[in-house]
C-alpha positions as CSV (number, residue, x, y, z in Angstrom):
1,M,-0.1,-0.5,-0.1
2,S,1.5,3.8,-1.1
3,A,0.5,7.3,-0.5
4,V,0.6,11.0,-1.9
5,V,0.0,13.6,0.1
6,S,-0.7,17.4,-1.1
7,S,-1.8,20.2,1.6
8,S,-4.0,22.6,2.0
9,T,-7.1,20.9,2.7
10,P,-6.7,18.0,0.2
11,L,-9.7,16.2,-1.2
12,R,-9.1,12.6,0.8
13,L,-9.1,9.9,-2.4
14,L,-9.2,6.0,-1.3
15,I,-7.6,4.9,-4.9
16,V,-8.3,0.8,-5.5
17,E,-5.9,-0.1,-8.2
18,D,-3.1,-3.0,-8.5
19,N,-1.3,-1.0,-11.2
20,P,0.4,1.8,-9.5
21,L,1.0,3.8,-12.9
22,D,-2.9,3.7,-13.5
23,A,-3.3,5.0,-10.5
24,D,0.0,8.3,-11.4
25,L,-1.8,9.0,-13.9
26,A,-4.9,9.4,-13.0
27,I,-3.6,12.0,-10.0
28,K,-1.3,13.7,-12.0
29,A,-4.9,14.6,-14.3
30,L,-6.1,16.1,-10.9
31,E,-3.4,17.4,-10.1
32,R,-3.3,19.3,-13.5
33,S,-6.5,19.7,-12.9
34,G,-6.0,22.3,-9.6
35,R,-6.9,20.2,-7.6
36,R,-5.4,19.0,-3.9
37,L,-4.5,15.4,-3.2
38,A,-4.7,13.6,-0.4
39,V,-3.9,9.7,-1.7
40,V,-4.1,5.9,-0.3
41,R,-4.0,3.3,-3.0
42,V,-5.0,0.0,-1.7
43,E,-5.1,-3.5,-3.8
44,T,-6.6,-5.9,-1.4
45,R,-9.7,-6.8,0.1
46,A,-8.0,-5.9,3.7
47,E,-6.6,-2.5,3.1
48,F,-9.9,-1.4,1.7
49,L,-11.4,-2.4,4.9
50,K,-8.9,-0.7,6.9
51,E,-9.2,2.4,5.2
52,L,-13.1,2.5,5.2
53,A,-12.7,2.6,9.3
54,N,-11.3,6.1,8.3
55,P,-14.0,6.4,5.7
56,P,-12.5,9.3,2.4
57,D,-14.5,12.1,0.0
58,L,-14.2,9.5,-2.6
59,I,-13.1,6.0,-3.6
60,L,-11.5,5.3,-7.6
61,C,-11.8,1.5,-8.0
62,D,-10.0,-0.4,-11.3
63,Y,-12.6,-2.9,-11.8
64,H,-10.5,-6.1,-11.8
65,L,-7.8,-6.7,-9.5
66,P,-5.9,-9.7,-9.0
67,S,-7.7,-10.4,-6.0
68,F,-10.8,-7.8,-5.4
69,D,-12.6,-6.7,-8.0
70,A,-15.5,-3.2,-7.6
71,P,-18.7,-5.2,-7.3
72,E,-17.2,-7.0,-4.3
73,A,-15.2,-3.2,-3.0
74,L,-19.1,-1.3,-4.0
75,D,-21.0,-4.4,-1.9
76,L,-19.0,-3.5,1.3
77,L,-19.0,-0.4,1.0
78,K,-22.7,-0.3,1.5
79,Q,-22.7,-2.9,3.7
80,Q,-20.8,-0.7,6.0
81,S,-23.4,2.3,5.2
82,I,-20.2,4.5,4.3
83,N,-21.5,7.4,2.0
84,V,-19.1,7.8,0.3
85,P,-18.8,8.4,-3.6
86,F,-17.5,5.0,-5.7
87,I,-16.4,5.9,-9.0
88,I,-14.8,3.2,-11.1
89,L,-12.3,3.9,-13.4
90,S,-11.6,0.9,-15.2
91,G,-9.2,0.1,-18.9
92,S,-11.9,-1.8,-20.3
93,I,-15.9,-2.6,-19.0
94,G,-18.6,-2.6,-21.6
95,E,-21.4,-0.5,-21.3
96,E,-23.9,-3.5,-20.0
97,T,-21.4,-4.2,-16.8
98,A,-21.0,0.0,-16.1
99,V,-24.9,0.0,-16.4
100,E,-25.6,-2.4,-13.9
101,M,-22.8,-1.3,-11.4
102,I,-24.4,2.2,-11.3
103,K,-27.7,-0.1,-10.1
104,R,-25.8,-1.2,-7.6
105,G,-24.5,2.3,-6.3
106,A,-21.4,3.4,-7.9
107,D,-21.5,7.3,-8.6
108,D,-19.8,6.7,-12.4
109,Y,-17.9,5.7,-15.0
110,L,-14.8,6.6,-16.4
111,L,-12.4,4.5,-18.9
112,K,-8.7,5.0,-18.1
113,D,-8.6,6.6,-21.6
114,R,-10.2,9.6,-21.5
115,I,-8.8,10.2,-18.0
116,G,-9.6,14.1,-19.1
117,R,-12.7,13.7,-17.6
118,L,-12.0,12.5,-13.9
119,D,-12.1,15.8,-12.3
120,A,-16.2,17.0,-14.1
121,A,-16.8,13.1,-12.7
122,I,-15.6,13.7,-9.9
123,Q,-17.1,17.1,-8.9
124,Q,-20.5,16.4,-10.4
125,A,-20.1,12.9,-7.8
126,L,-18.9,15.5,-4.8
127,E,-21.7,17.7,-5.6
128,Q,-24.7,14.6,-5.7
129,K,-23.5,13.9,-1.9
130,A,-23.3,17.1,-0.7
131,L,-27.3,16.8,-2.6
132,R,-27.4,13.0,-1.0
133,D,-26.7,14.8,3.2
134,E,-28.5,18.0,3.4
135,A,-31.7,15.9,2.1
136,Q,-30.7,13.2,4.7
137,R,-30.7,16.1,6.9
138,A,-33.6,17.7,6.4
139,A,-35.1,14.1,6.9
140,E,-33.5,13.9,10.0
141,H,-34.8,17.5,11.4
142,L,-38.8,16.7,10.3
143,R,-38.4,13.9,12.2
144,Q,-37.3,14.8,15.0
145,S,-39.7,18.0,14.6
146,E,-42.6,15.2,13.8
147,F,-41.8,13.6,17.0
148,K,-41.5,16.3,19.4
149,Y,-44.7,17.8,18.1
150,R,-46.3,14.4,19.1
151,C,-44.9,14.8,22.1
152,L,-46.5,17.9,22.5
153,F,-49.8,17.3,21.2
154,D,-50.4,14.0,23.0
155,H,-49.4,16.0,27.1
156,L,-51.4,18.7,26.7
157,M,-53.9,18.8,29.3
158,D,-56.6,20.4,27.1
159,A,-58.4,17.9,24.8
160,A,-56.5,19.5,21.2
161,Y,-57.5,19.0,17.3
162,L,-56.0,20.4,14.1
163,C,-58.7,20.5,11.9
164,D,-59.5,22.1,8.8
165,A,-60.9,25.9,8.9
166,A,-63.5,25.5,5.8
167,T,-65.1,22.4,7.4
168,T,-63.5,21.7,10.9
169,R,-62.7,18.2,9.2
170,I,-60.1,16.9,12.0
171,I,-57.0,15.8,10.8
172,D,-55.4,15.2,13.9
173,T,-56.3,14.5,17.5
174,N,-54.5,13.7,21.2
175,R,-54.9,11.2,23.9
176,Q,-57.1,13.7,26.0
177,S,-59.7,14.2,23.2
178,E,-60.3,10.3,23.0
179,R,-60.9,10.2,26.4
180,L,-63.2,13.7,26.3
181,L,-65.4,11.9,23.6
182,G,-64.7,7.9,24.8
183,L,-63.5,6.9,21.5
184,D,-60.5,5.8,19.5
185,R,-58.2,8.1,17.5
186,A,-58.9,6.7,14.5
187,T,-62.5,7.2,14.8
188,I,-61.7,10.6,15.7
189,L,-59.6,10.9,12.7
190,G,-61.6,12.4,9.5
191,S,-64.6,12.8,11.1
192,R,-66.0,17.2,11.4
193,L,-65.9,18.2,14.8
194,S,-69.3,19.9,14.8
195,Q,-70.3,16.2,15.0
196,Y,-70.0,16.4,18.8
197,F,-71.2,19.6,19.2
198,P,-75.0,20.6,19.0
199,A,-75.7,22.5,15.6
200,G,-74.8,26.1,15.3
201,A,-72.5,25.8,19.1
202,L,-69.6,26.5,16.5
203,D,-70.4,28.9,14.6
204,R,-68.1,31.4,15.8
205,L,-65.0,29.1,14.6
206,H,-66.1,29.9,10.9
207,E,-66.5,33.6,11.9
208,L,-62.8,33.9,12.1
209,P,-60.6,35.8,8.9
210,P,-58.9,32.5,6.8
211,D,-56.4,35.7,5.7
212,N,-55.8,36.6,9.0
213,P,-52.9,34.1,10.8
214,G,-53.1,33.3,14.7
215,A,-57.3,35.2,15.1
216,S,-58.5,33.5,17.7
217,V,-61.5,33.0,19.8
218,K,-62.9,32.0,22.8
219,L,-66.1,30.1,23.8
220,E,-68.5,28.1,26.2
221,A,-70.5,25.0,24.0
222,E,-73.0,22.5,25.1
223,M,-71.7,19.1,24.3
224,A,-73.2,16.3,22.4
225,V,-71.4,12.6,23.3
226,G,-69.0,12.2,25.7
227,E,-69.5,12.9,29.7
228,H,-69.1,16.3,30.3
229,P,-72.4,18.8,28.8
230,R,-70.3,22.0,28.8
231,V,-66.9,22.8,27.9
232,K,-64.6,25.8,27.3
233,L,-63.5,25.9,23.9
234,S,-60.4,28.0,22.9
235,A,-59.4,28.1,18.7
236,S,-56.5,29.8,16.8
237,L,-56.4,30.3,12.7
238,I,-53.3,28.9,11.5
239,T,-51.7,28.6,8.2
240,I,-49.2,26.3,6.4
241,Q,-48.0,26.0,3.4
242,Q,-51.2,28.0,2.3
243,W,-53.5,25.6,3.9
244,H,-56.1,27.2,6.8
245,L,-55.8,24.9,9.7
246,L,-57.7,26.1,13.5
247,L,-55.8,24.9,16.0
248,V,-59.0,23.9,18.5
249,L,-58.1,23.4,22.3
250,V,-61.2,21.8,24.0
251,R,-61.9,22.2,28.3
252,T,-63.7,21.2,30.9
253,D,-64.7,22.0,34.3
254,D,-62.4,19.3,36.0
255,C,-58.9,20.0,34.3
């Protein structure tokens, strides 16, 4: 195993290649493009796995090596859930084989006689990785936000209903609501809040101006279901992605 290192925040590049001359050609092509590199070259499965303990920024892999090949290297990468761009750089690889490797997760493939395209391929692969990382961060942020919302919503002291502002159809509700209505959440979702009150009891909710997010109203009303004949309601108009919603909190005398 050999290493070539440059300075000034280099790209950490792992080259899986048994021919040192071919590896040097790739390195020189990238350096001519102005790219700073920290390169490690490996030839065997054991060496490759050792380098994955501290994953590089990008992997260049020859398709055929004496005791190792690109499909096995790519499988090892995926098995360890390492998100590193993987580019195949081969002297000879058929189009059908190349397409199959892309389907298996390789980011790109190049023939060694087209080494001039290598820097552009690397740049594209790194940009795609950055987009994947950003999407993953956004998904994780959303998951955490939903978890926090669910915890907060379920532990409110009041029965809570998130409703479509125009129809009062219930989009979400909490555990206190199940206790108030004597119904399970699955039954409540999709029903209208007005189903649980006498006709006209919730008319003031519809008077909230849809173009005024944050507008609110408080009222008392009789219940048509459950064991609490009279409750206090507070409703606020909110807008999420141009969708007008009502957050309705219902409190009984014993809360």
